[in-house]
C-alpha positions as CSV (number, residue, x, y, z in Angstrom):
1,M,55.8,-19.9,-162.7
2,T,59.1,-21.7,-163.0
3,T,59.5,-25.0,-165.0
4,A,60.4,-26.8,-161.8
5,A,57.2,-25.6,-160.0
6,L,55.2,-26.7,-163.0
7,R,56.5,-30.2,-162.6
8,V,54.6,-30.6,-159.3
9,S,51.8,-32.9,-160.1
10,K,48.2,-33.2,-158.7
11,Q,49.4,-36.5,-157.1
12,D,52.2,-34.6,-155.3
13,I,49.7,-32.0,-154.0
14,D,47.2,-34.7,-152.9
15,S,50.0,-36.5,-151.1
16,Y,51.1,-33.4,-149.2
17,R,47.5,-32.5,-148.2
18,R,46.7,-36.1,-147.2
19,D,50.0,-37.2,-145.6
20,G,51.5,-33.9,-144.4
21,A,54.8,-34.6,-146.2
22,V,55.9,-35.3,-149.7
23,C,59.2,-35.8,-151.5
24,L,59.8,-34.0,-154.8
25,R,62.7,-35.5,-156.8
26,G,65.2,-33.3,-158.6
27,L,63.4,-30.0,-157.9
28,I,66.5,-27.9,-157.3
29,S,69.0,-27.4,-160.2
30,P,72.8,-28.0,-159.9
31,A,73.4,-24.2,-160.3
32,W,71.1,-23.4,-157.3
33,L,72.8,-26.2,-155.2
34,D,76.2,-24.7,-155.9
35,A,74.9,-21.3,-154.8
36,L,73.5,-22.8,-151.6
37,R,76.7,-24.7,-150.8
38,E,78.7,-21.5,-151.2
39,G,76.3,-19.6,-148.9
40,V,76.2,-22.3,-146.2
41,E,80.0,-22.7,-146.0
42,K,80.4,-18.9,-145.8
43,N,77.9,-18.9,-142.9
44,L,79.7,-21.7,-141.2
45,R,82.9,-19.7,-141.2
46,S,81.1,-16.7,-139.8
47,P,77.8,-17.6,-138.1
48,S,75.2,-15.0,-137.1
49,P,74.6,-13.9,-133.5
50,E,71.3,-16.0,-133.6
51,A,73.1,-19.2,-134.4
52,Q,72.4,-22.1,-132.0
53,V,75.1,-24.7,-131.3
54,Y,73.6,-27.9,-129.8
55,S,76.7,-30.0,-129.4
56,E,78.8,-29.5,-126.3
57,P,82.6,-28.7,-126.3
58,G,84.5,-32.0,-126.3
59,E,81.7,-34.0,-127.8
60,P,82.2,-35.7,-131.1
61,G,80.9,-34.0,-134.1
62,F,79.3,-30.6,-134.3
63,F,75.6,-29.5,-134.7
64,M,74.4,-26.0,-135.5
65,H,71.4,-24.2,-136.7
66,D,71.5,-20.7,-138.1
67,Y,68.7,-18.5,-139.3
68,D,67.7,-16.1,-142.1
69,L,71.0,-16.2,-144.1
70,W,69.1,-14.5,-146.9
71,K,69.4,-11.2,-144.9
72,R,73.2,-11.2,-145.1
73,I,74.4,-13.6,-147.8
74,R,73.6,-12.7,-151.4
75,S,73.4,-16.3,-152.8
76,M,71.0,-17.3,-150.0
77,R,68.8,-14.2,-150.8
78,D,68.8,-15.0,-154.5
79,F,67.7,-18.6,-153.8
80,T,65.0,-17.6,-151.4
81,F,63.5,-15.0,-153.7
82,E,64.1,-16.5,-157.1
83,S,64.1,-20.3,-156.8
84,P,61.0,-22.4,-157.4
85,L,60.4,-23.1,-153.7
86,A,57.8,-20.4,-152.9
87,A,55.8,-21.3,-156.0
88,V,55.9,-25.0,-155.0
89,A,54.8,-24.1,-151.5
90,G,52.0,-22.0,-152.9
91,K,50.8,-24.9,-155.1
92,M,51.0,-27.4,-152.2
93,M,49.0,-25.1,-149.9
94,G,46.6,-23.8,-152.5
95,A,47.6,-20.3,-151.6
96,G,47.1,-17.1,-153.7
97,Q,50.4,-15.7,-152.3
98,V,53.3,-16.9,-150.3
99,N,55.3,-14.9,-147.7
100,L,58.5,-16.1,-146.0
101,L,58.3,-17.0,-142.3
102,N,61.9,-17.8,-141.9
103,E,64.9,-19.7,-143.3
104,L,66.9,-22.3,-141.4
105,V,70.2,-23.9,-142.2
106,T,71.3,-27.2,-140.6
107,M,75.0,-28.0,-140.3
108,K,75.8,-31.3,-138.7
109,E,79.3,-32.9,-138.8
110,P,80.1,-36.6,-138.9
111,G,80.1,-38.3,-135.5
112,T,77.4,-36.0,-134.0
113,A,75.2,-37.9,-131.6
114,N,72.6,-35.2,-131.0
115,V,69.1,-36.4,-131.8
116,T,66.2,-34.1,-132.7
117,D,63.3,-35.9,-131.2
118,W,59.7,-36.0,-132.5
119,H,58.2,-32.5,-132.7
120,Q,56.1,-30.2,-134.9
121,D,57.6,-26.9,-136.2
122,Y,54.3,-25.1,-135.7
123,P,54.5,-24.5,-131.9
124,Y,57.8,-22.8,-132.2
125,F,56.3,-20.0,-134.2
126,A,53.9,-17.2,-133.3
127,V,51.5,-18.2,-136.2
128,D,48.1,-19.6,-136.6
129,G,46.6,-21.0,-139.9
130,D,46.5,-24.1,-142.0
131,Q,48.5,-22.7,-145.0
132,V,51.8,-23.0,-143.3
133,C,54.5,-25.4,-144.6
134,A,58.2,-26.0,-144.8
135,T,60.6,-27.0,-147.6
136,W,63.7,-29.0,-146.8
137,V,66.5,-29.2,-149.3
138,P,69.6,-31.4,-148.6
139,L,73.0,-30.3,-150.1
140,I,74.6,-33.7,-149.5
141,A,73.0,-37.1,-150.0
142,I,70.8,-38.3,-147.1
143,S,71.0,-42.0,-146.3
144,P,68.2,-44.0,-144.6
145,D,70.1,-44.0,-141.3
146,N,70.4,-40.2,-141.4
147,A,67.0,-39.2,-142.8
148,L,64.0,-37.2,-141.7
149,E,61.0,-39.2,-140.5
150,F,57.3,-38.0,-140.6
151,V,54.2,-39.4,-138.9
152,K,51.8,-39.7,-141.8
153,G,48.7,-37.6,-141.5
154,S,49.6,-36.1,-138.1
155,H,49.0,-32.6,-139.4
156,R,45.3,-33.5,-139.4
157,W,45.0,-34.8,-135.8
158,G,43.8,-31.4,-134.6
159,R,46.5,-31.4,-132.0
160,A,49.5,-29.2,-131.2
161,F,52.4,-30.5,-129.1
162,A,54.7,-28.7,-126.7
163,P,58.1,-27.9,-128.3
164,I,61.2,-29.2,-126.7
165,D,63.6,-26.6,-125.4
166,S,66.3,-25.0,-127.5
167,Q,69.0,-27.3,-126.2
168,L,67.3,-30.4,-127.5
169,D,67.4,-32.2,-124.2
170,G,63.8,-33.4,-124.5
171,T,62.4,-31.0,-121.9
172,P,59.0,-29.5,-123.1
173,Y,58.2,-25.9,-122.7
174,Q,55.9,-25.0,-119.9
175,G,52.5,-23.7,-120.6
176,E,48.9,-24.9,-121.1
177,E,48.5,-24.2,-124.8
178,F,50.1,-27.5,-126.0
179,E,49.9,-31.1,-124.9
180,L,53.0,-33.4,-124.6
181,V,54.2,-35.2,-127.6
182,P,53.1,-38.9,-127.5
183,D,55.8,-41.5,-127.1
184,I,56.0,-42.4,-130.8
185,E,59.5,-44.0,-130.6
186,S,58.5,-46.8,-128.3
187,R,55.2,-47.4,-130.3
188,R,56.5,-47.0,-133.9
189,G,54.3,-49.9,-135.0
190,D,51.2,-47.9,-134.2
191,Y,52.1,-45.2,-136.7
192,D,52.6,-45.0,-140.5
193,I,56.1,-43.3,-140.7
194,L,57.3,-41.8,-143.9
195,S,61.0,-41.3,-144.8
196,W,63.0,-40.9,-147.9
197,E,66.6,-41.5,-149.0
198,L,67.5,-38.2,-150.7
199,E,69.9,-36.8,-153.2
200,P,71.0,-33.2,-153.6
201,G,68.3,-31.4,-155.5
202,D,65.5,-33.4,-153.9
203,C,63.1,-31.4,-151.7
204,V,60.7,-32.5,-148.9
205,V,57.7,-30.4,-148.4
206,F,55.8,-30.8,-145.1
207,H,53.0,-29.1,-143.1
208,L,54.2,-27.3,-139.9
209,L,51.9,-29.5,-137.9
210,T,53.4,-32.7,-139.2
211,L,55.2,-34.6,-136.5
212,H,58.8,-35.4,-137.5
213,K,62.3,-36.2,-136.3
214,G,65.8,-36.4,-137.6
215,K,67.5,-39.7,-137.4
216,V,71.2,-39.8,-136.4
217,D,73.9,-42.4,-137.1
218,P,77.0,-41.5,-135.1
219,K,79.0,-43.8,-137.4
220,N,78.0,-41.7,-140.4
221,T,81.1,-40.2,-142.2
222,V,79.2,-37.7,-144.3
223,P,78.2,-34.2,-142.9
224,R,74.6,-33.0,-143.2
225,R,74.0,-29.7,-144.9
226,A,70.3,-28.7,-145.5
227,V,68.4,-25.5,-146.1
228,S,64.9,-25.2,-144.9
229,H,62.3,-22.4,-145.5
230,R,59.0,-21.9,-143.7
231,W,56.3,-20.4,-145.8
232,L,53.0,-18.6,-145.0
233,G,49.9,-18.8,-147.2
234,D,46.7,-16.7,-147.3
235,D,45.2,-17.6,-143.9
236,A,48.4,-17.2,-141.8
237,V,48.0,-14.8,-138.9
238,Y,50.2,-13.6,-136.0
239,A,49.4,-15.5,-132.8
240,V,50.5,-14.3,-129.4
241,R,51.6,-17.3,-127.4
242,V,52.1,-17.9,-123.7
243,P,54.9,-18.5,-123.1
244,E,56.2,-16.5,-125.9
245,A,57.0,-18.4,-129.1
246,E,60.7,-18.8,-130.0
247,F,60.2,-17.4,-133.5
248,P,60.3,-14.7,-134.8
249,K,63.3,-13.7,-132.7
250,V,62.3,-10.0,-133.0
251,K,58.7,-9.4,-132.3
252,P,57.0,-7.9,-135.3
253,K,54.7,-4.8,-135.2
254,L,51.6,-6.9,-135.5
255,E,48.6,-7.5,-133.3
256,D,47.2,-10.9,-132.3
257,G,45.3,-12.3,-135.3
258,E,46.7,-9.8,-137.9
259,P,47.8,-11.2,-141.3
260,M,51.6,-11.9,-141.5
261,R,52.3,-9.7,-144.5
262,N,54.6,-7.2,-142.9
263,A,57.2,-6.8,-145.7
264,A,60.1,-6.1,-143.4
265,D,59.5,-9.3,-141.4
266,F,57.7,-11.6,-143.7
267,P,58.5,-10.6,-147.3
268,L,56.1,-11.5,-150.2
269,I,58.0,-14.0,-152.4
270,W,55.4,-15.3,-154.8
271,K,51.9,-14.6,-156.0
272,A,49.7,-16.9,-158.1
273,P,49.9,-15.6,-161.7
274,D,46.9,-13.9,-163.1
275,R,45.6,-15.6,-166.2
276,N,45.9,-12.3,-168.1
277,S,49.4,-11.5,-167.0
278,P,52.8,-13.1,-167.7
279,A,53.7,-16.1,-165.6
280,Q,55.6,-15.3,-162.3
281,N,58.3,-17.1,-160.4
């Protein structure tokens, strides 16, 4: 296990499991950050066909998500497979092994007014299980006015909320599997909301059922660059949803309820080291 992963304390793990989100300071080394910046800028010059642009032509700023850069950019693959993130996710979830669900890169330019409203990541994926989490690594400092916010403990509500549509206009998907997201914004005082000012190298880890949103300050003069990975633990299984989940984009060759360990779709990144074998990443 890497030195960075070993720095994760019992208090960090307890915070993640109790609160649904935790901030780990200085987890990612400067060398890894340089590799990520190189990969993200390369992708910005040549996005994939799956890239989603949320800002409209003529609007100020620019907002784009792109997915699974590890499949086509070497530096992103190296980071996904060799950085401490999967080991950290495994420790947080208490998992014996960690598979990759997907990778997401956020690129938001100064002046962008698009707001990502309160949501859970979980309903966007064809997955069931408790050992499902995300890591979020900023490549540029995140100010309080431009930070992620999390509703503390919402991953333990036993509720799943309808995802908003892919254009971020606040319209929920149709279907009976999920309820509507409560109006958290107008009743913020009723909730304990977590948020952190972040520096490059910091990492936020959160459960896929934790309600969260991205704040936006249109006056901000600094772009947002962040790399997020979603991770699968031991109990994660494929779940057929109606309507069909947005991710994975290509339906895997799995049956409903089958473990998500198909190497082509969900590669194994980390296994808990055996006491009798050398430590693993």
